[in-house]
Every structure is written in C-alpha cells, then in structure tokens.
VMD Tcl script that builds the backbone (N, CA, C; Angstrom):
set m [mol new atoms 522]
animate dup $m
set s [atomselect $m all]
$s set {name element resname resid chain x y z} {
  {N N UNK 1 A 16.324 8.028 -9.351}
  {CA C UNK 1 A 15.952 6.685 -10.341}
  {C C UNK 1 A 15.320 7.626 -11.212}
  {N N UNK 2 A 14.970 7.350 -12.536}
  {CA C UNK 2 A 13.852 8.557 -13.231}
  {C C UNK 2 A 12.139 7.812 -13.244}
  {N N UNK 3 A 11.100 8.253 -13.120}
  {CA C UNK 3 A 10.215 7.382 -13.204}
  {C C UNK 3 A 9.347 7.274 -14.146}
  {N N UNK 4 A 9.058 5.802 -14.538}
  {CA C UNK 4 A 8.374 5.341 -15.667}
  {C C UNK 4 A 7.295 6.320 -16.010}
  {N N UNK 5 A 6.574 5.960 -17.442}
  {CA C UNK 5 A 5.404 5.976 -17.677}
  {C C UNK 5 A 4.988 5.383 -17.286}
  {N N UNK 6 A 5.150 4.111 -17.010}
  {CA C UNK 6 A 4.399 3.007 -16.048}
  {C C UNK 6 A 4.063 3.260 -14.803}
  {N N UNK 7 A 5.302 3.504 -14.171}
  {CA C UNK 7 A 4.975 4.131 -12.537}
  {C C UNK 7 A 3.894 5.440 -12.612}
  {N N UNK 8 A 4.214 5.707 -13.584}
  {CA C UNK 8 A 3.147 7.143 -13.697}
  {C C UNK 8 A 2.187 6.656 -13.580}
  {N N UNK 9 A 1.820 5.832 -14.572}
  {CA C UNK 9 A -0.025 5.543 -14.346}
  {C C UNK 9 A -0.557 4.659 -13.554}
  {N N UNK 10 A 0.513 3.808 -12.904}
  {CA C UNK 10 A 0.010 3.144 -11.561}
  {C C UNK 10 A -0.590 3.981 -10.261}
  {N N UNK 11 A 0.924 5.205 -10.444}
  {CA C UNK 11 A 0.159 6.336 -8.888}
  {C C UNK 11 A -0.822 6.413 -9.708}
  {N N UNK 12 A -0.996 6.975 -11.204}
  {CA C UNK 12 A -2.394 7.589 -11.282}
  {C C UNK 12 A -3.561 6.586 -10.756}
  {N N UNK 13 A -3.805 5.152 -11.170}
  {CA C UNK 13 A -4.682 4.370 -10.308}
  {C C UNK 13 A -4.850 4.118 -9.319}
  {N N UNK 14 A -3.808 4.529 -8.897}
  {CA C UNK 14 A -3.762 4.094 -6.910}
  {C C UNK 14 A -4.510 5.537 -6.562}
  {N N UNK 15 A -4.323 6.810 -7.422}
  {CA C UNK 15 A -5.064 7.930 -6.787}
  {C C UNK 15 A -6.284 7.618 -7.016}
  {N N UNK 16 A -6.670 7.160 -8.139}
  {CA C UNK 16 A -8.399 7.064 -8.361}
  {C C UNK 16 A -8.414 5.785 -7.714}
  {N N UNK 17 A -8.163 4.730 -6.966}
  {CA C UNK 17 A -8.530 4.090 -5.936}
  {C C UNK 17 A -8.971 4.918 -5.009}
  {N N UNK 18 A -7.919 5.537 -4.550}
  {CA C UNK 18 A -8.179 6.366 -3.150}
  {C C UNK 18 A -8.927 7.258 -2.976}
  {N N UNK 19 A -9.599 7.622 -4.428}
  {CA C UNK 19 A -10.291 8.919 -4.675}
  {C C UNK 19 A -11.951 8.239 -4.896}
  {N N UNK 20 A -12.384 7.576 -3.337}
  {CA C UNK 20 A -13.560 6.456 -4.283}
  {C C UNK 20 A -14.519 7.666 -4.366}
  {N N UNK 21 A -14.611 9.182 -4.251}
  {CA C UNK 21 A -15.691 9.505 -4.507}
  {C C UNK 21 A -15.456 10.822 -6.100}
  {N N UNK 22 A -14.186 10.357 -6.209}
  {CA C UNK 22 A -14.206 10.762 -7.996}
  {C C UNK 22 A -14.165 12.596 -8.183}
  {N N UNK 23 A -13.780 13.480 -7.280}
  {CA C UNK 23 A -14.085 14.737 -7.059}
  {C C UNK 23 A -12.696 15.218 -7.430}
  {N N UNK 24 A -11.712 14.534 -7.935}
  {CA C UNK 24 A -10.216 14.358 -7.874}
  {C C UNK 24 A -9.466 15.219 -7.020}
  {N N UNK 25 A -9.897 14.886 -6.257}
  {CA C UNK 25 A -8.929 15.007 -4.743}
  {C C UNK 25 A -8.111 14.122 -3.764}
  {N N UNK 26 A -7.721 14.079 -2.745}
  {CA C UNK 26 A -7.205 13.040 -2.285}
  {C C UNK 26 A -7.626 13.733 -0.544}
  {N N UNK 27 A -8.442 13.464 0.406}
  {CA C UNK 27 A -7.879 13.877 2.090}
  {C C UNK 27 A -7.833 12.755 2.386}
  {N N UNK 28 A -7.749 13.019 3.740}
  {CA C UNK 28 A -7.275 12.257 4.915}
  {C C UNK 28 A -8.296 10.554 5.166}
  {N N UNK 29 A -9.180 11.750 5.101}
  {CA C UNK 29 A -10.754 10.533 5.648}
  {C C UNK 29 A -10.718 9.468 4.195}
  {N N UNK 30 A -9.551 10.056 3.159}
  {CA C UNK 30 A -9.682 8.795 1.811}
  {C C UNK 30 A -8.792 7.824 2.074}
  {N N UNK 31 A -7.602 7.844 2.629}
  {CA C UNK 31 A -6.625 6.886 3.366}
  {C C UNK 31 A -7.516 5.947 4.948}
  {N N UNK 32 A -8.099 6.709 5.609}
  {CA C UNK 32 A -8.698 6.407 6.934}
  {C C UNK 32 A -9.772 4.991 6.513}
  {N N UNK 33 A -10.483 5.984 5.540}
  {CA C UNK 33 A -11.905 5.088 5.032}
  {C C UNK 33 A -10.892 3.314 4.183}
  {N N UNK 34 A -9.801 3.714 3.662}
  {CA C UNK 34 A -9.963 2.557 3.647}
  {C C UNK 34 A -8.847 1.746 4.240}
  {N N UNK 35 A -8.179 2.331 5.431}
  {CA C UNK 35 A -7.641 1.441 6.004}
  {C C UNK 35 A -8.530 0.690 7.105}
  {N N UNK 36 A -9.714 1.648 7.293}
  {CA C UNK 36 A -11.147 1.092 7.929}
  {C C UNK 36 A -11.525 -0.324 7.543}
  {N N UNK 37 A -11.802 -0.347 5.639}
  {CA C UNK 37 A -11.999 -1.341 5.263}
  {C C UNK 37 A -11.504 -2.468 5.533}
  {N N UNK 38 A -9.719 -2.182 5.125}
  {CA C UNK 38 A -9.257 -3.364 5.588}
  {C C UNK 38 A -9.373 -4.233 6.675}
  {N N UNK 39 A -9.229 -3.402 8.040}
  {CA C UNK 39 A -9.216 -3.768 8.728}
  {C C UNK 39 A -10.731 -4.590 9.370}
  {N N UNK 40 A -11.394 -4.255 8.413}
  {CA C UNK 40 A -12.732 -4.529 8.519}
  {C C UNK 40 A -12.892 -6.214 7.918}
  {N N UNK 41 A -11.800 -6.382 6.769}
  {CA C UNK 41 A -12.433 -7.333 6.000}
  {C C UNK 41 A -11.092 -8.654 6.924}
  {N N UNK 42 A -10.533 -8.165 7.926}
  {CA C UNK 42 A -9.843 -9.016 8.391}
  {C C UNK 42 A -10.900 -9.005 9.853}
  {N N UNK 43 A -12.337 -8.914 9.894}
  {CA C UNK 43 A -12.621 -8.979 11.302}
  {C C UNK 43 A -11.654 -8.192 12.487}
  {N N UNK 44 A -11.392 -7.531 12.455}
  {CA C UNK 44 A -10.322 -6.486 13.178}
  {C C UNK 44 A -11.009 -5.852 13.832}
  {N N UNK 45 A -10.960 -5.419 15.023}
  {CA C UNK 45 A -11.192 -3.831 15.222}
  {C C UNK 45 A -10.609 -2.931 14.831}
  {N N UNK 46 A -11.244 -1.769 14.468}
  {CA C UNK 46 A -10.052 -0.262 15.215}
  {C C UNK 46 A -9.554 -0.220 15.698}
  {N N UNK 47 A -9.918 -0.676 16.757}
  {CA C UNK 47 A -9.316 -0.098 18.106}
  {C C UNK 47 A -8.263 -0.876 18.794}
  {N N UNK 48 A -8.399 -2.279 17.848}
  {CA C UNK 48 A -6.983 -3.061 18.423}
  {C C UNK 48 A -6.120 -2.608 18.430}
  {N N UNK 49 A -4.785 -3.327 18.852}
  {CA C UNK 49 A -3.250 -2.303 18.349}
  {C C UNK 49 A -3.150 -3.135 16.909}
  {N N UNK 50 A -3.519 -4.341 16.533}
  {CA C UNK 50 A -3.170 -4.322 14.376}
  {C C UNK 50 A -4.029 -3.452 13.919}
  {N N UNK 51 A -5.540 -2.927 14.101}
  {CA C UNK 51 A -6.264 -2.227 13.571}
  {C C UNK 51 A -5.794 -0.879 13.699}
  {N N UNK 52 A -5.350 -0.462 14.704}
  {CA C UNK 52 A -4.706 0.505 14.965}
  {C C UNK 52 A -3.688 1.264 14.044}
  {N N UNK 53 A -2.856 -0.357 14.425}
  {CA C UNK 53 A -1.410 0.473 13.760}
  {C C UNK 53 A -1.544 0.415 11.806}
  {N N UNK 54 A -2.668 -0.062 11.435}
  {CA C UNK 54 A -2.775 -0.045 9.964}
  {C C UNK 54 A -3.295 0.855 9.767}
  {N N UNK 55 A -4.832 1.534 10.358}
  {CA C UNK 55 A -4.780 3.025 10.270}
  {C C UNK 55 A -4.019 4.201 10.212}
  {N N UNK 56 A -2.938 3.856 10.889}
  {CA C UNK 56 A -2.074 4.613 11.248}
  {C C UNK 56 A -0.863 4.861 10.046}
  {N N UNK 57 A -1.000 3.718 9.523}
  {CA C UNK 57 A -0.211 3.776 8.507}
  {C C UNK 57 A -0.592 4.052 7.053}
  {N N UNK 58 A -2.131 4.144 6.968}
  {CA C UNK 58 A -2.463 4.752 5.928}
  {C C UNK 58 A -2.341 6.370 6.225}
  {N N UNK 59 A -2.226 6.295 8.046}
  {CA C UNK 59 A -2.690 8.258 8.360}
  {C C UNK 59 A -1.300 8.707 8.102}
  {N N UNK 60 A 0.111 8.177 8.170}
  {CA C UNK 60 A 1.061 8.336 7.602}
  {C C UNK 60 A 1.474 8.319 6.839}
  {N N UNK 61 A 0.780 7.948 5.386}
  {CA C UNK 61 A 0.799 7.936 4.186}
  {C C UNK 61 A 0.398 9.302 3.822}
  {N N UNK 62 A -0.597 9.593 4.296}
  {CA C UNK 62 A -1.164 10.905 4.029}
  {C C UNK 62 A -0.512 12.158 4.431}
  {N N UNK 63 A -0.356 11.876 6.138}
  {CA C UNK 63 A 0.592 13.033 6.543}
  {C C UNK 63 A 2.026 13.154 5.431}
  {N N UNK 64 A 2.460 12.304 5.021}
  {CA C UNK 64 A 3.912 12.984 4.306}
  {C C UNK 64 A 3.047 13.461 2.854}
  {N N UNK 65 A 2.526 13.248 2.192}
  {CA C UNK 65 A 1.512 13.483 0.955}
  {C C UNK 65 A 1.417 14.886 1.119}
  {N N UNK 66 A 0.906 14.807 2.572}
  {CA C UNK 66 A 0.041 16.219 2.865}
  {C C UNK 66 A 0.892 17.181 3.049}
  {N N UNK 67 A 1.860 17.175 3.860}
  {CA C UNK 67 A 3.230 17.861 3.630}
  {C C UNK 67 A 3.989 18.342 2.979}
  {N N UNK 68 A 4.058 17.000 1.582}
  {CA C UNK 68 A 5.396 17.126 0.890}
  {C C UNK 68 A 4.258 18.516 -0.191}
  {N N UNK 69 A 3.143 18.307 0.109}
  {CA C UNK 69 A 1.947 19.180 -0.460}
  {C C UNK 69 A 1.908 20.403 -0.395}
  {N N UNK 70 A 2.567 20.842 0.745}
  {CA C UNK 70 A 2.621 22.060 1.789}
  {C C UNK 70 A 1.440 22.188 2.531}
  {N N UNK 71 A 0.965 20.959 3.259}
  {CA C UNK 71 A 0.370 20.806 4.789}
  {C C UNK 71 A -1.113 20.937 4.208}
  {N N UNK 72 A -1.259 20.496 3.460}
  {CA C UNK 72 A -2.711 20.831 2.818}
  {C C UNK 72 A -4.153 20.145 3.163}
  {N N UNK 73 A -5.273 20.703 2.977}
  {CA C UNK 73 A -6.196 19.733 3.351}
  {C C UNK 73 A -6.995 18.312 1.651}
  {N N UNK 74 A -6.064 18.664 0.882}
  {CA C UNK 74 A -6.699 17.974 -0.075}
  {C C UNK 74 A -5.581 17.532 -1.129}
  {N N UNK 75 A -4.947 17.153 -2.092}
  {CA C UNK 75 A -4.076 16.750 -2.775}
  {C C UNK 75 A -4.963 16.471 -4.528}
  {N N UNK 76 A -4.152 17.326 -5.286}
  {CA C UNK 76 A -5.087 16.692 -6.409}
  {C C UNK 76 A -4.022 15.522 -7.061}
  {N N UNK 77 A -4.785 15.302 -8.215}
  {CA C UNK 77 A -3.819 14.269 -8.447}
  {C C UNK 77 A -2.446 14.858 -9.761}
  {N N UNK 78 A -2.213 16.115 -9.839}
  {CA C UNK 78 A -0.977 16.465 -10.173}
  {C C UNK 78 A -0.019 16.663 -8.734}
  {N N UNK 79 A -0.529 17.053 -7.963}
  {CA C UNK 79 A 0.270 17.168 -6.680}
  {C C UNK 79 A 0.978 15.721 -6.450}
  {N N UNK 80 A -0.262 14.885 -6.247}
  {CA C UNK 80 A -0.090 13.350 -5.815}
  {C C UNK 80 A 1.222 12.681 -6.396}
  {N N UNK 81 A 0.836 12.572 -8.336}
  {CA C UNK 81 A 1.526 11.960 -8.977}
  {C C UNK 81 A 3.657 12.996 -8.804}
  {N N UNK 82 A 3.230 14.107 -8.836}
  {CA C UNK 82 A 5.155 14.709 -8.270}
  {C C UNK 82 A 5.058 14.357 -6.751}
  {N N UNK 83 A 4.506 13.920 -5.928}
  {CA C UNK 83 A 4.997 13.402 -4.706}
  {C C UNK 83 A 5.485 11.962 -4.666}
  {N N UNK 84 A 4.633 11.129 -5.661}
  {CA C UNK 84 A 4.895 10.191 -6.009}
  {C C UNK 84 A 6.441 9.718 -6.917}
  {N N UNK 85 A 6.900 10.431 -7.670}
  {CA C UNK 85 A 7.512 11.199 -8.459}
  {C C UNK 85 A 9.010 10.797 -7.884}
  {N N UNK 86 A 8.782 11.576 -6.760}
  {CA C UNK 86 A 9.857 12.047 -5.955}
  {C C UNK 86 A 10.336 11.051 -4.635}
  {N N UNK 87 A 8.896 10.221 -4.225}
  {CA C UNK 87 A 9.123 9.073 -3.606}
  {C C UNK 87 A 10.229 7.901 -4.144}
  {N N UNK 88 A 9.684 7.613 -5.677}
  {CA C UNK 88 A 9.965 6.334 -6.535}
  {C C UNK 88 A 11.831 6.815 -6.634}
  {N N UNK 89 A 11.814 8.436 -6.967}
  {CA C UNK 89 A 13.198 8.674 -7.286}
  {C C UNK 89 A 13.839 8.920 -5.916}
  {N N UNK 90 A 13.460 8.577 -5.105}
  {CA C UNK 90 A 14.394 8.802 -3.839}
  {C C UNK 90 A 14.968 7.593 -3.532}
  {N N UNK 91 A 14.417 6.494 -4.110}
  {CA C UNK 91 A 14.963 5.020 -3.795}
  {C C UNK 91 A 14.763 4.810 -2.843}
  {N N UNK 92 A 15.622 3.869 -2.133}
  {CA C UNK 92 A 15.194 2.793 -0.765}
  {C C UNK 92 A 14.403 3.969 0.239}
  {N N UNK 93 A 15.465 5.299 0.375}
  {CA C UNK 93 A 15.345 6.041 1.154}
  {C C UNK 93 A 14.003 6.605 1.051}
  {N N UNK 94 A 13.520 6.729 0.582}
  {CA C UNK 94 A 11.959 7.385 0.593}
  {C C UNK 94 A 11.314 6.523 0.642}
  {N N UNK 95 A 11.159 5.021 0.246}
  {CA C UNK 95 A 10.283 4.119 -0.001}
  {C C UNK 95 A 10.319 3.533 1.356}
  {N N UNK 96 A 11.880 3.873 2.365}
  {CA C UNK 96 A 11.296 2.995 3.614}
  {C C UNK 96 A 10.803 4.204 4.703}
  {N N UNK 97 A 11.253 5.421 4.684}
  {CA C UNK 97 A 10.324 6.095 5.012}
  {C C UNK 97 A 8.829 6.259 4.737}
  {N N UNK 98 A 8.262 5.853 3.804}
  {CA C UNK 98 A 6.636 6.168 3.711}
  {C C UNK 98 A 6.379 5.002 3.586}
  {N N UNK 99 A 6.644 4.215 2.747}
  {CA C UNK 99 A 5.834 3.078 2.458}
  {C C UNK 99 A 6.102 1.658 4.018}
  {N N UNK 100 A 7.226 1.728 3.639}
  {CA C UNK 100 A 7.800 0.327 4.940}
  {C C UNK 100 A 6.667 0.351 5.845}
  {N N UNK 101 A 6.499 1.242 6.805}
  {CA C UNK 101 A 5.377 1.662 8.061}
  {C C UNK 101 A 4.014 1.035 7.673}
  {N N UNK 102 A 3.846 1.442 6.928}
  {CA C UNK 102 A 2.809 1.035 6.569}
  {C C UNK 102 A 2.482 -0.910 6.017}
  {N N UNK 103 A 3.353 -1.357 5.428}
  {CA C UNK 103 A 3.602 -2.351 4.882}
  {C C UNK 103 A 3.801 -3.112 6.041}
  {N N UNK 104 A 4.542 -2.690 6.477}
  {CA C UNK 104 A 5.007 -3.709 8.180}
  {C C UNK 104 A 3.374 -4.198 8.971}
  {N N UNK 105 A 2.617 -3.244 9.145}
  {CA C UNK 105 A 1.279 -2.882 9.921}
  {C C UNK 105 A 0.655 -4.026 9.059}
  {N N UNK 106 A 0.729 -3.859 7.785}
  {CA C UNK 106 A -0.359 -4.362 7.401}
  {C C UNK 106 A -0.572 -6.123 7.022}
  {N N UNK 107 A 1.268 -6.278 7.087}
  {CA C UNK 107 A 1.021 -7.922 7.099}
  {C C UNK 107 A 1.379 -7.929 8.411}
  {N N UNK 108 A 1.209 -7.452 9.501}
  {CA C UNK 108 A 0.999 -7.733 11.083}
  {C C UNK 108 A -0.306 -8.545 10.920}
  {N N UNK 109 A -1.126 -7.230 10.600}
  {CA C UNK 109 A -3.001 -7.565 10.177}
  {C C UNK 109 A -3.684 -8.857 9.316}
  {N N UNK 110 A -2.625 -9.113 8.113}
  {CA C UNK 110 A -2.460 -9.798 7.591}
  {C C UNK 110 A -2.068 -11.637 8.177}
  {N N UNK 111 A -1.458 -11.959 9.181}
  {CA C UNK 111 A -1.332 -12.641 9.959}
  {C C UNK 111 A -1.653 -12.917 10.751}
  {N N UNK 112 A -2.800 -13.533 10.279}
  {CA C UNK 112 A -3.912 -14.300 11.095}
  {C C UNK 112 A -3.426 -15.292 11.841}
  {N N UNK 113 A -2.787 -16.313 11.384}
  {CA C UNK 113 A -1.950 -16.912 12.268}
  {C C UNK 113 A -0.857 -16.733 13.552}
  {N N UNK 114 A -0.568 -15.784 13.220}
  {CA C UNK 114 A 0.594 -15.562 14.293}
  {C C UNK 114 A 1.678 -15.862 14.428}
  {N N UNK 115 A 1.750 -16.328 13.217}
  {CA C UNK 115 A 3.644 -16.882 13.104}
  {C C UNK 115 A 4.470 -16.185 12.412}
  {N N UNK 116 A 4.073 -14.569 12.195}
  {CA C UNK 116 A 4.986 -14.230 12.124}
  {C C UNK 116 A 5.572 -14.174 10.492}
  {N N UNK 117 A 4.803 -14.283 9.630}
  {CA C UNK 117 A 4.649 -14.151 8.155}
  {C C UNK 117 A 3.328 -14.336 7.899}
  {N N UNK 118 A 3.254 -13.414 5.927}
  {CA C UNK 118 A 1.766 -13.670 5.939}
  {C C UNK 118 A 1.740 -15.132 4.699}
  {N N UNK 119 A 1.189 -16.065 4.457}
  {CA C UNK 119 A 0.675 -17.042 3.929}
  {C C UNK 119 A -0.131 -16.777 2.502}
  {N N UNK 120 A -0.198 -17.536 1.633}
  {CA C UNK 120 A -1.002 -17.751 0.669}
  {C C UNK 120 A -2.165 -17.112 0.370}
  {N N UNK 121 A -3.090 -17.447 2.004}
  {CA C UNK 121 A -4.984 -17.551 2.131}
  {C C UNK 121 A -4.734 -15.713 2.380}
  {N N UNK 122 A -3.621 -15.734 3.479}
  {CA C UNK 122 A -3.491 -14.485 3.773}
  {C C UNK 122 A -2.887 -13.471 2.939}
  {N N UNK 123 A -2.270 -13.557 2.267}
  {CA C UNK 123 A -1.749 -12.215 1.299}
  {C C UNK 123 A -3.382 -12.484 0.162}
  {N N UNK 124 A -3.870 -13.566 0.118}
  {CA C UNK 124 A -5.023 -12.973 -1.344}
  {C C UNK 124 A -6.008 -12.435 -0.754}
  {N N UNK 125 A -7.019 -12.512 1.096}
  {CA C UNK 125 A -7.386 -11.636 1.554}
  {C C UNK 125 A -6.849 -10.389 1.681}
  {N N UNK 126 A -5.183 -9.825 1.758}
  {CA C UNK 126 A -5.309 -8.594 1.787}
  {C C UNK 126 A -6.247 -7.879 0.606}
  {N N UNK 127 A -5.566 -8.815 -0.814}
  {CA C UNK 127 A -5.321 -8.034 -2.109}
  {C C UNK 127 A -7.307 -7.948 -2.411}
  {N N UNK 128 A -8.120 -8.982 -1.534}
  {CA C UNK 128 A -9.118 -8.714 -2.141}
  {C C UNK 128 A -9.494 -7.455 -0.791}
  {N N UNK 129 A -9.082 -7.103 0.264}
  {CA C UNK 129 A -9.285 -6.270 1.144}
  {C C UNK 129 A -9.268 -4.534 0.141}
  {N N UNK 130 A -8.048 -5.005 -0.111}
  {CA C UNK 130 A -8.346 -3.600 -0.893}
  {C C UNK 130 A -8.319 -3.430 -2.113}
  {N N UNK 131 A -9.485 -4.573 -2.582}
  {CA C UNK 131 A -10.039 -4.341 -4.042}
  {C C UNK 131 A -9.070 -4.678 -5.488}
  {N N UNK 132 A -7.911 -5.613 -5.423}
  {CA C UNK 132 A -7.407 -5.858 -6.139}
  {C C UNK 132 A -8.098 -7.469 -6.836}
  {N N UNK 133 A -8.017 -7.742 -7.882}
  {CA C UNK 133 A -8.523 -8.620 -8.725}
  {C C UNK 133 A -7.706 -9.259 -9.495}
  {N N UNK 134 A -7.116 -10.478 -8.933}
  {CA C UNK 134 A -5.746 -10.830 -9.544}
  {C C UNK 134 A -5.602 -12.241 -8.909}
  {N N UNK 135 A -5.212 -12.841 -9.924}
  {CA C UNK 135 A -4.344 -14.272 -9.412}
  {C C UNK 135 A -3.568 -14.444 -8.644}
  {N N UNK 136 A -4.052 -14.215 -7.108}
  {CA C UNK 136 A -3.000 -14.429 -6.016}
  {C C UNK 136 A -2.355 -15.170 -5.588}
  {N N UNK 137 A -2.707 -16.923 -6.824}
  {CA C UNK 137 A -1.460 -17.612 -6.273}
  {C C UNK 137 A -0.460 -17.498 -7.348}
  {N N UNK 138 A -0.193 -16.973 -7.996}
  {CA C UNK 138 A 0.615 -17.292 -9.361}
  {C C UNK 138 A 1.660 -15.408 -8.793}
  {N N UNK 139 A 0.883 -14.630 -7.996}
  {CA C UNK 139 A 1.548 -13.091 -7.956}
  {C C UNK 139 A 2.506 -13.821 -6.763}
  {N N UNK 140 A 1.789 -14.217 -5.679}
  {CA C UNK 140 A 2.244 -14.620 -4.558}
  {C C UNK 140 A 3.510 -15.945 -4.870}
  {N N UNK 141 A 3.654 -16.658 -5.699}
  {CA C UNK 141 A 4.386 -17.580 -6.425}
  {C C UNK 141 A 5.697 -16.013 -6.524}
  {N N UNK 142 A 5.795 -15.561 -7.507}
  {CA C UNK 142 A 6.603 -15.072 -7.820}
  {C C UNK 142 A 7.187 -13.980 -6.624}
  {N N UNK 143 A 6.387 -13.179 -5.370}
  {CA C UNK 143 A 7.300 -12.306 -5.120}
  {C C UNK 143 A 7.628 -13.469 -3.192}
  {N N UNK 144 A 7.096 -14.244 -3.740}
  {CA C UNK 144 A 7.959 -15.503 -2.073}
  {C C UNK 144 A 9.246 -15.609 -2.900}
  {N N UNK 145 A 10.506 -14.916 -2.496}
  {CA C UNK 145 A 11.784 -14.930 -3.587}
  {C C UNK 145 A 12.476 -16.094 -2.846}
  {N N UNK 146 A 12.228 -15.937 -1.420}
  {CA C UNK 146 A 12.994 -17.641 -0.863}
  {C C UNK 146 A 12.063 -18.495 -1.077}
  {N N UNK 147 A 11.607 -18.913 -1.579}
  {CA C UNK 147 A 10.271 -20.210 -1.823}
  {C C UNK 147 A 9.790 -20.549 -0.729}
  {N N UNK 148 A 9.937 -19.968 0.577}
  {CA C UNK 148 A 9.257 -20.814 2.155}
  {C C UNK 148 A 7.783 -20.917 2.189}
  {N N UNK 149 A 6.989 -20.136 1.068}
  {CA C UNK 149 A 6.012 -20.483 1.160}
  {C C UNK 149 A 5.086 -19.351 2.258}
  {N N UNK 150 A 6.172 -18.557 2.824}
  {CA C UNK 150 A 5.426 -17.373 3.083}
  {C C UNK 150 A 6.070 -15.935 2.834}
  {N N UNK 151 A 5.422 -14.984 2.750}
  {CA C UNK 151 A 6.058 -13.914 2.742}
  {C C UNK 151 A 6.762 -12.542 3.999}
  {N N UNK 152 A 7.648 -12.602 3.780}
  {CA C UNK 152 A 7.964 -11.201 4.901}
  {C C UNK 152 A 7.676 -10.140 4.863}
  {N N UNK 153 A 8.091 -9.261 5.733}
  {CA C UNK 153 A 7.693 -7.667 5.366}
  {C C UNK 153 A 9.118 -6.930 4.202}
  {N N UNK 154 A 9.843 -7.947 4.178}
  {CA C UNK 154 A 10.849 -7.794 3.295}
  {C C UNK 154 A 10.368 -7.726 1.778}
  {N N UNK 155 A 9.986 -9.243 1.575}
  {CA C UNK 155 A 9.555 -9.190 0.472}
  {C C UNK 155 A 8.257 -8.346 -0.149}
  {N N UNK 156 A 7.272 -8.316 0.935}
  {CA C UNK 156 A 6.297 -7.322 0.443}
  {C C UNK 156 A 6.653 -6.413 0.244}
  {N N UNK 157 A 7.914 -5.560 0.839}
  {CA C UNK 157 A 8.281 -4.284 0.072}
  {C C UNK 157 A 8.690 -4.366 -0.665}
  {N N UNK 158 A 9.709 -5.208 -0.976}
  {CA C UNK 158 A 10.345 -5.529 -2.931}
  {C C UNK 158 A 8.981 -5.591 -3.539}
  {N N UNK 159 A 8.409 -6.218 -3.639}
  {CA C UNK 159 A 6.781 -6.554 -4.484}
  {C C UNK 159 A 6.268 -4.930 -4.830}
  {N N UNK 160 A 5.972 -4.068 -3.830}
  {CA C UNK 160 A 5.252 -3.599 -4.047}
  {C C UNK 160 A 5.920 -2.109 -4.793}
  {N N UNK 161 A 7.116 -2.565 -4.479}
  {CA C UNK 161 A 7.817 -1.231 -4.904}
  {C C UNK 161 A 8.158 -2.042 -5.993}
  {N N UNK 162 A 8.279 -3.040 -7.108}
  {CA C UNK 162 A 8.607 -3.325 -8.109}
  {C C UNK 162 A 7.500 -3.516 -9.189}
  {N N UNK 163 A 5.981 -3.414 -8.086}
  {CA C UNK 163 A 4.890 -2.855 -8.746}
  {C C UNK 163 A 4.672 -1.448 -9.310}
  {N N UNK 164 A 5.450 -0.289 -8.706}
  {CA C UNK 164 A 4.975 0.630 -8.957}
  {C C UNK 164 A 6.013 1.356 -9.529}
  {N N UNK 165 A 6.872 0.417 -10.014}
  {CA C UNK 165 A 8.330 0.485 -11.050}
  {C C UNK 165 A 8.001 -0.135 -12.021}
  {N N UNK 166 A 6.794 -0.842 -12.645}
  {CA C UNK 166 A 6.629 -1.559 -13.585}
  {C C UNK 166 A 7.166 -2.577 -13.716}
  {N N UNK 167 A 7.637 -3.667 -12.145}
  {CA C UNK 167 A 8.564 -5.110 -12.803}
  {C C UNK 167 A 7.445 -5.715 -11.936}
  {N N UNK 168 A 6.307 -5.665 -11.550}
  {CA C UNK 168 A 5.496 -6.748 -11.170}
  {C C UNK 168 A 3.869 -5.749 -11.703}
  {N N UNK 169 A 3.090 -7.212 -12.242}
  {CA C UNK 169 A 2.397 -6.952 -12.689}
  {C C UNK 169 A 1.084 -6.622 -11.716}
  {N N UNK 170 A 0.598 -7.410 -10.406}
  {CA C UNK 170 A -0.140 -7.435 -9.605}
  {C C UNK 170 A -0.222 -6.119 -9.144}
  {N N UNK 171 A -1.924 -5.491 -9.025}
  {CA C UNK 171 A -1.802 -3.674 -7.828}
  {C C UNK 171 A -1.454 -4.291 -7.080}
  {N N UNK 172 A -0.370 -4.016 -5.703}
  {CA C UNK 172 A -0.272 -4.102 -4.683}
  {C C UNK 172 A -0.286 -3.134 -3.363}
  {N N UNK 173 A -0.309 -2.144 -4.131}
  {CA C UNK 173 A -1.037 -1.169 -3.185}
  {C C UNK 173 A -2.099 -1.122 -2.655}
  {N N UNK 174 A -2.087 -0.690 -0.968}
  {CA C UNK 174 A -2.922 -0.658 -0.326}
  {C C UNK 174 A -2.779 -0.138 0.512}
}
mol reanalyze $m
mol bondsrecalc $m
mol representation Tube
mol addrep $m
C-alpha cells in the first residue's frame, strides 16, 4: 500500500507531538515521557502492571523505530517518516508488530471499570491524556463498529490505522 500525502502529514503531526522540546529529534525519553503522562492521567502508578505495560508499549514503539533507523539514540523527522511509511506499507503485519501491543496496553489502562472494554468516558479520558482535542462522542460512535457502546482492542486498532491512513479525522495516536 502506498503512503498517501495525508498519511505522511499525520506522521509529521505525530512526530511534532512527541518532539516536545522542538529540537527536531525523537529520543527514547520522548516516548517514555508521553507514557508517563498518560499513566498519570489515569491516576495509575508507573510501577503497577497496567502502568508498566503502557510505558513498555511506548518503549516498544521507540525500540522498533530506533532499530529501523540503525539503532540510534535519536531519530530525525525524515527517518521517522520513512519508518512510518514502511510500517504503513507492510499493512496488517507491520501494524500488528509495532502498534497493536501498545494499543492493547492502552486499552487495559483505559478500562477503569475492569469490564474488558473501553467505554465512551474512558475513551474520552484517553484522548485527553494524549492531548487530542476533538468531539470524542462522535469519534466514539464512528469507531464503535459493532455498536455495542464499547470499544475493543480490534476496534481501537482499526481506528488508529484508519486515522493514519487518512480514513478517520480524529487524531488517535497515543
């Protein structure tokens, strides 16, 4: 699958969100810091199983990116965009290897009532934690594919992929 300009623009936006200090480089701590912000937003300890899984998920994304860039300490925007193109180009295989473990950990963190699914309020809290300002009610409705009022890991994974590929407007990467 060829990467569209919209997908490239969204990779650029994600790069900028992780590059909090604006130096044009991504480092492991950029990913870990976002993981910590998300865990704190859910009032979870970084050392709890759920907190640790989220931070590890972010670290797994960094490890993949770093390895693809040549096991470097920092990744440039151009490297990040090339690697993102590769993940998108690999289709479901690339997505499953890089993003799905992270989404699974995020869904478990968001599932504050322990029912194994993400409700609309839990979803809204997730997006707020990663800095997304959007109508979460409408987005939730769009990605709740089976209409059961909850989001599964499969629905979340499909939605984030749809966002990156330009098929969904709400920025769901976190």
